[in-house]
N, C-alpha and C positions, 0 to 999 in steps of 0.2 A: 532673174537674171541679167534678164536689160536692165535695171535700177541697178543692178550691181556692177554693171560694165558698164555704164553710165556715169554711175560714182566715181568709179575708176578711170575714167577720159575726165571727169572734171576735177578730180586730185590733181592728175596729172599736168594739168596746163596751168591748174594752180601753181605746182610746182615750178613747174617750169616760167611761170610767170615772176615768179619770187626768184628764182636764180634769175633770168635779166635783171630785174630791180637792183641787184643788188652787184651785178657784174659790172650795171653800166656805172653807178655811184662811183665804183672804182676804177671801174675807165676814167671818168672825169675826174675825178680826184689826180693821177696822175697826167693826166692832160694839161689836167691846172696847171701842175708843178713843173710842168719841163715847160710851159711857156712863159713863167711867171719869172722863171729864173734868170732869162736871158734877156730879159723886158727890162727889168728894175737893173740890173748889169747893166744900160743902154743909156738908163735914165741917169744912171750916177757918173758915165760918162764925160759928159760935158762940167762937169766941175771937180772931179779927181781926177780924169784922165789915165794915161795909164792900165791898157786893156789887161796884159796876164795881170796888173798886182790888185784891179778892182774885184776883176775876176775871180781870183783863188778867194778876195777876205769873202765874196758871196757864197763862193763855196761853203768854205770854211763855216758862216752861216745857216748855212740850210743846211750842212751837214749837224749841226748842233740843233739846229730848231725841228729837225728829223728825230732827231733820239728820243729829244723830248716829248715829241709826242705818240713815238710807240712808248715810251713811258708813263704816258699819260694813258693810254688803249692800254695796258699794262695795271694799271691801277688802278681804273673804271669797271674794267671788267673782272678781276679780282676779288677788291675791298668794296663793291657799294651793290648793295638790290636789284635786278632788275629795273622794276621803274625807276632807283635815281639814276641809273648809267644814262636811260633815255633821257632823263628832267634836265640832267647835267649838259651831257651834249648837243642839245637841242640850242642851249645858252651858248656852250661856244659856238657853233654855226651860226649864229643872230647876231654876235660881235665881229665880225669882218666885214659884214654891212656898211660898220659906222664909217667903214677907213675904204672904201671902194668909192667912184673908181680910184684906181691906185696912183698917187702922186707921190713926189717927193717933197714936203712940205717946206725943209730950210733946205736954199742950194748951195753954200757954203757951209766950207770947212767948220766944224764947231771946238774940234782939236786941234791941241798943234801934231798929237799922230794920223796921221790918215786912217791905218787901221781901225782904231779906236773909231772914228768919227766916223768913214765904210761904214759900223757893227751899226752906232748908232743912227744913222739914215734908214737901215733896212730894221733894222728894232721899228721904229713910230711910223715906218711906211708899210710895209709888209709882213712882220712879224707875226700879228695875230693871223694874217690870213693864211699866210705859208704854215701856220702850228695847226690851224683846223683841217685843213688837206693830209695835212702830214701822217693825222692819227688815224683816216681811214682805213688803208688796208686790212690794219691788224685789228682793230675794233668789230671792222663788219663782218668780216671772219669771224670773229669772236659769236658775234650774233646772224648768222648764218647760219652756225653751227647750232644753234635752238630753234630754227626756225622748220618750215618744213618743206624747205627748199628737198631739188632732187638729190641735189648731192649734199644732203648737211649736213652729214656721213664725216665728210673729208671737204671739207671746205675750201681745202687750198689751191684748186683749180683755179680762183678767182686772181692767184698770181699772174694767168695767165692777159687777165684782163686790166691789170693792171702796168701789166707789158706792153702789150699792145699802145693803152694809153701813153705811157711816156713813150714811145719808139714815132708815135703821130707824132707827140708835140714835139720831138726833138728834132722831125725832118719836114712839119710844118712851119716853125717858126721861120729858118733860115731861110726857106724855097717859097713860105706866100706871105706872112705874115708880114716880115719885120721891111721886104720893099713893095708888098701894096698899101699898108695903111699906115697912119703917123703914129708918133705915140699913142698920140691923146684916143683917136680911135681902137688904137692895139688895147690900151688901156679898160673902154666901153666894151669889148668885146671879153675880157677875161672877166668883167663883173656881169655879163649875161651870161657864161659858159659858169659863173661860181653861183649862180643865182637855181640854172639847171641844176648844178652837184647838191645846191642843198636840200632840193625837190625831192629828189633823187632819194639823198640820205633819211628823210626825211617821210615816205615814202616806207623804206628800210625799215624804219624805227618801225613807224606802226604795226607792218605785218608781225614785227617780233612782241611790239606792245599786244597786241590781242593776241599771241600764239603765249604769251605770258598770263594774262586773266583768262583762258582758257583752258589751262592746262597747268596750271601754280603745284603740283605734286609732283606733278613728273619728274622723274629724278633729273635730266639731263636742263632741272632749270636747275635745282637744289641751286643756294645760296653756299657761298665760298664758309667752309670751318672756319671754325674760329682755335685761337692758335692754341687754345687750348686741348684740343678735342685732338690733335696732331700729334704723332710721336716722335719724341724728340730721338735726331738722324747718329746715325754711329761716327764717332769724331772723324775716324779715318776714311769716315764715303761723305765728309763734307767737308775734307780739304784736298779730296778728288776732285769732286766737285769744284771746288776753287777754282782749285786747277786747269781742270779742263776749259770752265768761262774764261781765266786768262790765258789760257792758247787762243777760242775763240777770240778775244778782245783783240791778239797782236796782231792776229793772224789777218783780221779786219781791216789793219790801218796797213797793209800791201795794196791793197787793190787801189783804195779812197789815195791813197800816195803817189799812186801812180797815173791816177787821174789829173792830181793836181800836176804834176809834172808833166803831164800830157798839154 
């Protein structure tokens, strides 16, 4: 009886620790995201000027990369076996280390159109880093649902950690980081935070790897079904899904447009 109680407490503690690890990784990814965005935009201002134009171009760039990061997370979690997911994503996490600390490599406009020049500067300076952190929320939610965390059956509470990190970044940058540190020092802080974030994601991946290895035959860890094993959808149902996706796509433009306008 005592042994069962001890085992129950140990499993509960382990589940809580796993939840904290995943939540912390997502928290730091959102914190990084909302610190990197204004930091890189500020780096570009001396060369390109015009705060609204530079900022709007930056937001467009970051929105595109965020969409690419979500698409990558979807493909990774649905098309690759668990072990390959971990291997591929660990490689993606290592790539940004080559671009840290953040810097703008060429401080002159390279193209006649300023929009193209700013997009190019963003791509070569922060593109890889931002892409890596943009994949975190959907991918770690997928991994967490396959772990032994306390709420593995409903991982969407992790959005709270993401929202908290994003709000902290939005407040911390203008009120503390920008007035307290020089640009070079801010870039160094980003490097430190990214290393902490990557370490937490690596631990999260190790947890999931252990689960995959010890419970390969579990139905929750089953590999995605091949296309041949899926029944063809009804044409009417397929058309309805396309209409729904189209409506959601259009609706998502409204808040994005309002943010850019504001």
